[in-house]
N, C-alpha and C positions, 0 to 999 in steps of 0.2 A: 145319407147315412143310417144304413139300420144300429140301430143302441141295442143290441141284442144284451150286453151286459150290465146296461141299465146306467151306466157311469157320465155317459154326455151333458154336459155345464155342470158337472158337479166337480167340487173343489178337491185333490186328495194333496197331502204336504210328504213328499219323499226325502228320509234320510239318510245321505250316504254314496251320491252319485261321484263317481271319482275320473270316469271314462268309462270308452264304450264298451270294455271288459266284465265292468261292475253288474252286479243283480239289479241294482239302484236305476242305472243305468236303463236297461230293459224294461224294468216296470213304470218309469217315467214317458218311455217311447212309445208302448203299448197303449199307455192311459192316452195319453196325448193323440193318438191313431186314432181314438174310439173317443176322440171329444171331448173330454176332462179337461181342468182346467190343474194345471200343474205348480206344485211349488214347492221349492229345493230346499236346503236346508242342508248345508255343506260348511266345511272349514276354511276360513278366510282364504289359503291357500291353494284352493280349487276352485273358489268361485270364477275366475276370468274361463277354465274351462267348460263349467255348467254352462254357462252365458250362453258359449260359444254351441255348444250341443243343443240347448235350448234356448234358443232367443228369445220368445215370449213367454218364458216361467219367469215366475215372482222367485226371487233369487235369496236368500236371506243368509248371512255367515254365522255359522254356529259351533263350537266347541264342547263337544259336549261333558268334557272334564270341567268344564266351570257351569257350575249352577247358575248364574247370573246370567249365563248365554242362553241359557235354556229358558229361564222366566223371560227373557227378553224375547225369543221366538215368540212364545206364545201370547204376546202382550201385541208383537207386530203383522203377527196372522191374522191377527183380530182386527186390527187398526184397517187393515188392506183389505182384508178380504170378509171380515162377520163369523164366518164359520166354516168349517170342512166336513167332509162326507168321511174321512179315513186319514190316515197315514200311515207309511211303512218305514221301518226301522230296520235298514241293512246297513251296519255298523260292527265291526269287529279290529279289535288290535290286540296284540303278541309282542312281547319285545323278544324277536331269537337273537338279537344283536351277537350276544356270546356262544350261540347256537343252540342246538337241542342239548338237554342235560336229564339224566335220570329223573322221573318226576319227584323224589323226594329231595333233590336239591333245589328245586323251583326257589327261588328269591320271592320274598315279602311282599316286596314290594312291584314285582311284574305279577304277579298272581293278581292283586289286590286293581293294578292299574287296566290289566285285562278285565277283570270281574267290573269296573267302573264304565268302562267304555262300550264293552260288547254284550253287559248285561244292565248293570242298573241305569244305565242311557235310558233303555226302552221305559224303567218304570217310570222316569225322571219327566221323559218328553209326554207320556199320558196322561200325567199328573199335570203338567204347563198346558196339555191342549183340551183339559177333559170339559171346560168351562166350553168352547168351541166346537166344541165336538157334535155332529148330529145326533140324536139320541138312539138310532138305529143304526150308525155307523160301526165301523170297521176297523180294528187297527194291526197288521201282520209283522212278525219278525223273521229275519232267517235264520234259522239254525243250522245241526246237523243232523243228518238221519239217522245215525247209531253214537249215541254218547257215552256208550257201555264198551265198546268195540280202542282197546289201547292201542291206536295207532302211535308208535313212539312219537314219530315227525310232529304228530299234531300237538304234542306236548299235553301244558296243562289248558287248554280251550276246551278239552272236553267237557270236565268238570264244569267249565264257566256257562258253556252251552248247554248243560245240564240243567243250570240254574235260570239260565235263559227261559227253559222247556219249563219249569216247575215256577216262573215270577209270571208265563203268559195266565196259566190257572188262577194263580189268586188276583190278576188283574182281572180276569175273566168275572170273579168272585165280586173282586171291592166293586166294581162300575153297576155290577147287576143292581146295586142297593137304590140307584137313581136312573138308571138308560139300559137301553139294550145294546150297547155297545160291544162288538164281539172281539175278542184276541184270540188270534192265533199264528200259528209257528209254523212258514214252511221246512221242513227237515229234508234240508237236500245230500245229497252222495255229493261224493268231489265232484269240484270245478275245476276248469282253466280260467283263471281270472288275476289281476294283478297283484290282491292279497295273495292268494293261495302261491305268488310266485315266490314270495317272502319266506316260505315254509321253508327251510332245510333240506332236500331229499324229497321234496313232495312231490316230482316229476316222477319219482319212480313208483311213488304210491298210485300216484294218478294211472298210471299205464296198467298197473298188478290191475288195479279197482276195474277198467274196463274189461278185461276176461272174465268179468265175474257178472257181468250186466248178461240178461238173456238176451239182448240183440247185439252183445259186443261192440258197443259204444257207448262210448259214454255221456254222461247227463249235459246239456247242452246248456248254458245260462239263461238263454229265451227259457226256456222250456219250467225254469223254477220260475221265471219272471211271469210268465203265463199262469202259474198257478198263484202266486202272489195276488196278481188281480184279478181272479178268480174269487178268491176269499176276499176281496175289497169289495167287490160285487154283491147286490142283492140275491144276487142266485144265491149265494153261499149260506142264506139266510139262517140256516139252519146249525149250521158249526160255530161252536163257541168252545172254548179254552182245549182247543187241539192243538197236535204235533201231527200237521201230514204228512206222510212221508213221501217224498217223491225222489226214487233209484235207481230207475230202468230196472228194475226186478234183482239189483244185487245182493240185497240179502237176502233170497231163497237158494240164491246158486250155488251153495260155498261146495256141491258135490257135482259140480261141474265136469265132465270127461273131461275136455281139452284142458285144463286146470290139475287135472289130477292124473295125465298122461304126462301133462310138463314136469309136474312135481317127482313123477316116479324116473322121468328120465334124467333129471337133475341128480335126483340119489344114486340110481344106477352108476353114473359119471365118476362121481365125488368117491363111490365105493373100487371101482375099478381106478384111479388115482391112487386110492390108499394103499391096493393091492402092488401095483407096479412101485 
């Protein structure tokens, strides 16, 4: 097997595998196919499913809302594997059980829970794993392509992801005091995952975003995973404290002719309806 990526035989921890639609699943799958040893951190209710997906992986239960679980994860991985070359944080949660509310009506407990699970857990994992991380290792988290684009259905998760992007920079600086561990974020455009399915109205946004991509085809989850694995690998050794955007060109295509024509047609149809 060719080891172009330089990951064969190395240990990587992936947090967030839920099912085959998740970014974490694809990251683990690509790493395993390239000869890496994968270690999975999952919530207890996802452990059985993760074991079926990756029978040879080391699987550890960890609820990132519990600091003792994160500390125990670090100790358990050290005991079994000794060290790791990197880890991926692919965990996010927002409580939309009451639907999408205007941003100024977001409940404090929901905002802080989302911040804890989606952002602070990355910091906590880095701290728990710092003593077993290879000095030239890599940590990757999954963010979004634009935190200042006010997609209302995404609600308060954009500010949470903005905090995550900032945490990437501060972790990179902090770890540079004693290592060359790199921290980066994969800033992905809209994806079709189980997590996104829980966002009210998400499908409409997903289909709308597809019109803006230069290739007229939305980003695929495996493409995001490919970038994450590259950032884990030694090939990306010069990339640190960055949010690497992957959006199939969506961000540069605001004035796409097809979208403009559709918008103009819609405006004319509305105007005609008002006259009638």
